[in-house]
N, C-alpha and C positions, 0 to 999 in steps of 0.2 A: 504494500500500500504506500502511496506517495505522501509527500509532506502535507501537513495540515495547512501550510501556507498557500497551497494551491486552491483551497476552498475559499480563501479570501483574496479576491482580486479587486484592485481599485481601478475604476474606469467609469465611463459614461453610459448612462442608460439609453433606452428603456429596457433592453433585454440582453442578458449575458449570452444567451444562445443565438439570438437573432441579430445582435449588433456587435458585441464584443468578440465573439467567436469568429464570425465571418470576416470582420475587419482584420483580425489577427491573421487569418488565412490569406487574405488579399495582400497584406503587408509582406508576408513571407514569400508569396508567389511573385510579387513585384520585385523583391530583392533578388530572387533567383533568376529572373528574366529581364534584366535591364535593357536588353536589346529589343524588346517588344515595342511595337508602335502603338498598339491598342490591346484591349482585353475584351473577352466575352465571358459572361457568367451565367451558368444554368442553375437555377434555384429549384429544388425539388420538395415535394411533400409539404410538411408543416412549415418549413422555412419559406416556401413560396406562398402558402395559403395566408400567412399573417405577416409576411415580410414587409409589405408596404406600411402597414400600421405600426410595425416595430422599427421602421427606418433602416431596414437591412440594406437597401440600395444606396441610401445616403452614406452609411458607414463604409461600404465597399468602395463607393466612388471617391470618398475622401482618402482611402488608402492608396488608390491608384493615381490620384491627382498628380500632375495635370493631364495625364493620358486619358483618352476616351474609353468609356466602358459601355458595352451593350448588354442588356439583361434579357434573359429568356425565363419566363415564369411558368413552371410546370407543377402545379399543386396536386395534380392527379397521379403523378409518378412518384412512387416511393422506392428508394433504393434499399436493399435488404439489411444494411448494417445499422441504419438509424434514420428516423423520420426527418431529421434536419440535415439535408445533404446539399452540397453545391459542387459544381464542376467549373473550374477556372481554366480558361484558354488564353494563351498568349498568341497574338496575331502579328504577322509582318505587314509590310506596306500593301501587299496584294490581298490582304485579308485572309491569308492562309494560316492554319493552325501550326505553330511551331512547337508548342508544348501544352500539355493539359494535366490537370491534377484534380482528382476527386477527393473531397475532404468532408468530414462530418463534424458538426458543432453539437456536442453531446451534453451541454448544460454547464452553467457556471463559468462560461468563457473558455472551457476546455475544448480543444480540437484534436481529432485523430484522423488517420487515413487507413487504408486497407492493410497496411503492413507495419506502421510505426506509431507508437504513442509519442506525440510531439511535446509532451510535458515533462514534469520533473521526475527524477529518479525515484525508485522505490526505497523507502526508509524504514518501513514498519514490517516486522515479521508476522505480526498478528493481523487477522482480517475479520475479527468479530469482537464485540464488546464482551461476550462471555469469556473468551480466552484472555482478554486484557484484564478483566475483573479478577480472574483467577491469579494472574501474575501480580496484580496489586495486593490482593488479600494475603498472598504468601510473604510479601515483603513489607507489609504495613505502610504502603505508600498510597498515593491518590493519582488521579488521571493526569494532572498537569506535570507531576514528577515523572511519570511514565513517558510522557511526551518529551519533556526536557532532555531525557537521557538519549533520545533517538534523533532529535533535530540538530541542525547546524547551530553553532554558537550565536548566529544572528537572529535566532528565533524571537527573542523578546524585543529586539529592535524592530523587527518586522511587525510583531503584534502591536507595538506602540504606534507604528505608522498607520496600521489598520484602525486602531482606536481613535487616533486623531482624525482620520478621514470620516469615520462614523459620526463623531461629535460634530464635525463640520457640516455633514449632510443634515443632521437634526437641526442645528442652529440656522442654517441657511433656509431650510424648509419652513421653519417657523416664522422667518422674516419675510418670505415671499408671499405674494398674493396674486390674484388674477385668474385667467382662464388657461387651462392646460392645452397644449397644441394637439392637433389631430382631428378636429371637426366635431367632437361631441359637445363642445362648449362647456366642459366640466370645470367648475370653479374649484380652486384650492380651498381646503377646509381646515388645515392644520392650525393656522393662526387663530381662527375663531374658536376652535376647540380649546386651545391653550388659554385664551382669554376667559371663556365661559367657565372653564374648570376652576378658576380662581374663586368663584362665588359659591362653590359647593363645600360641604363638610369634608374633612380630611379623607375619610374612607372612600368616598365617591370621587373626591378630587384627584386622588392618586391614579385611579383607573382612567379617568378622563385625560389626565396629563399623559399617561402612557399611550393612550389612543392618539393624542396629538403628535407625540414623537414619531410613532409609526407612520402616521399620515404624512408628516413632514418629509421623512426620507422617501416614502413611496411617491410623493408628488414631485420631489426632486428627480427621482428616477424617471417618472413619466414625462418630464420636461427635458430629458436628455442631460440632466446634471450629473455631477460626479457622486457615485455611491460605491459601496463595497458589496460584492457578492457574498451573501450569507444565508444560503449557499448560492443564490442566484440574484440577479437584479430584480426580478419580479417579486421576490420574497425578501428584499433587502431591508425592509423596515422593521421586521420583527425583533431581531436580536439587538440592533442599536437602541430601540425603544426601551427594552428591559435594562440594558447596561447604562444608558443615560439616566434612567430613573434611579438605578442603584447608586450612581455617583451624586446626583443632585439632591435626592431626598434622603437616602440611607447613608450617604457620606462614605461609601466604600472608597478605598484608595485605588489609584491607578494600578498598583501592583496586584491587588485582589482582582480587579477587572481583567487585566491581561491574563492572569491564570485561568479565570473563568472563560475567557475568549478562546484560550487554547483547548480547554476541555470541550467547549461547544464545537470547535473545529474538528475534534476527534470523532464526535458523534455524527457530524455531517459527512466526514470522510468515509466512515463505515457505511453510511447509507448510500453514498455515491458508488462505493466499491461493490456492494452486494445488491443494489437495486438501481436507482437512478434519481437524479435531481432535476431531470429534464421534463418540463411540462408536456413537451411533444411526445415523450416516450411513455410516461406514467400518469400524466395529469397533474393537477395542482397539489395533490397529496405529496408529490415528490419535491415541490418547491415550498409552499407555505407550511405543509406538514413537517418537512425536515427542519425548516427554520424554527418552528414551534418547539420541536424536540431539542434543538440546539439551545434555544433560549431557556427552556425549562431546566436543562442540565446546568447551564451557567448560573441561573438564579439559585438553584438548589445548592450548588457548591458554595456560593457566596454566603448563603444563610446557614452554612455549617452542616449540610447533609452528608451522610456517609456515602462511600462509593456505591453501595447498593441503592440508597435512596436517590442518588443522582441518576443512576441507570433507570430506576422506576419512573422518575419524573420525565425523562426523555421518552421512555416507552409510552407513557400516557399522552405526551404531546403529539407523538406521531400516530398512535392508535386511533385517536379521536378525530383524525383527518382522513382516515382510510376511505377511499372511494371518491375523494374530492376531485371534481373535474376541472379542466383548464378550458374555459369558455369565454375568451375576451371579446367583448362587444366591439365590432369594427376592427378586430385584430389589434386593438390598442391595449397597452398595459395600464388600464384605468378602471374599467368596470368589468368584473367585480374586484380586480386585483388590489386596488388601493385600500379599500375597506377590509379586505381579507387580511391584510397585514396588521391592521389595528386589532381585529378580533383574534388573530393568531398570537399577538403579544399578550393579550389578556388571558387567553387559554394557557399560555406558557406559565404565567404566574399561578393560575389555578392548578395546573399539573404539579408545580413545585409545592404548593400548599398541601395538596392531597398526598404527595409522597412523604412530606415531612410529618404527616399524621401517623405514618406507619413505621415499621421497623425495616422497611425496604424489601421484605419478602413478598413475592407475588408469583403468579402461575405463568403468565405469558411474558417471555423475555423481550428485550428491545430487538434482539436479532431475529426473533420469530415475527415480530411486527414488520421489520424491514423486509423479510422474505414475503410476508403477506402483501405488503404494499407493492412489491415488484410483480407478483402474480396478478393482483387486482388491476394494476396499471396495464398489464399486457392484455387482460380480459376486456378492458374498456374499449368501446368502439372508437375509431379515429375521430369521429365527430366531436368527442369530448377531450381531445388531446391537442390543444393549441392550433386547431384548424379554423376557428371562428365560424363553424358550421352548425354546431349543436349547443344545447343548453341555453344560457343567457345570450350567447352570441347570435342566436336566431333573430333577436330583436334588432340586430344591425341592419337586416334587410328592410325592416320597417322604417328605419331612420333614413334610408336612401342616400341622398347626396351628402348628408352629414358624415357618412363614412368615406 
């Protein structure tokens, strides 16, 4: 299993799989073929179905600039390896293909091709939370210590950079107002939620503030602002909302937060390894569901949970998102994505509280829920996996020109 640093990528929204991944692929292909006069890009499956709403063409065009790019959209064609596929072609002056490359954007900004994993080296020998938990119990350690022993010395510097970016996305999201781009004319809500929360009693105020933080990050993402994949752009608001609340209200130190951030990354990494974090592959259960599990684990660790309770909190965070579809209206990461982040953050705190009420013992393990999420995702019809054809996305047709 690769570094947890790969689960946290700092970049611009609105989609890690539809903008960050394709842009990275285009940049690599451009570097490999500087002799090309122009490029042609074939977009397949889910990548084509919601690519325009996710600004896929804009991201790729930016990567190839100033050279011209031609796009071919083929949402009805699914390549066998992954629903998010693209073929890049380098063209000469005569318009002939000099080179081509088929690449897959598999979620969280990660890209692979048919033969090579183009990302970080493998650093973890364990591939399940069960095995990691056994390792921890035998040595009297916890998750972040397990992580620290396997990562490069720059781990905490990188986590600190991630944490700074997360805080920045919350603060900027709370300061911004207006209508989000894309045609739905959806107004930002984070600032108003934050202001209204101040008038409530503390118990309700905290939950409303957390919602405002999650909305802030998700609205930044929807507008193409800088966010951190946690584990994806579409679910980027859940974990920062919890961590920001821990710092501003509960006054946890940055050191505590970085350790929790590492633990959260481990649970996200396990989910990506054994299932998927791609909405195009398994639905939103893989995005917001995973983000909720990560945030629940982080919160439970900071509140003093045992390794068993941390695992239980993460298990509940994911379990209660099983079957959640990815059905973006007009193919935009706005409805229902933005509100789902705020509810995912609240559910993470609830999972933390429920786990703290127990001794950590339970019947269904986190690993079993991950396996269930994978099989459930594969059983979901493609209509409900980021194609903007089923579920709430059906109302995009009613909106007509707004999409």
